C-alpha angles and dihedrals in degrees: 000000000000118000120235116223114240125226114268114268124223116260121252114269092242091057092049091050090052090049090053090053093047093049092049093049095047090048091049091049090051089055092047091049092050090051092051091045091055090055097048122098096170110100094213092052091047092051091048093049092047089054090049090049090054091052092048093048090051089050091051092047089065087078092058127211093307096057122174111265130175116243122223089264090055094250123132112258100187145007126242112257113255096015098109115131113261121240104218121183 
């Protein structure tokens, strides 16, 4: 008998809260890296920071265009793309 895939289930609130924190930290580290990159004159340091920036941007891209962001009230206003709970048989 073939199994029928179930609809994705929402993620637990604790996981979403952790995702919000992670997203915020990665975004802040990207900004910090860009600031440091603008100050650097050494080519090796600039290359290294550009590589780090690429890694951080890829990490942030995991959240997709509708990334989780906290609202002014502290509530979640979105859900990271692709983070729905899997329904495994």
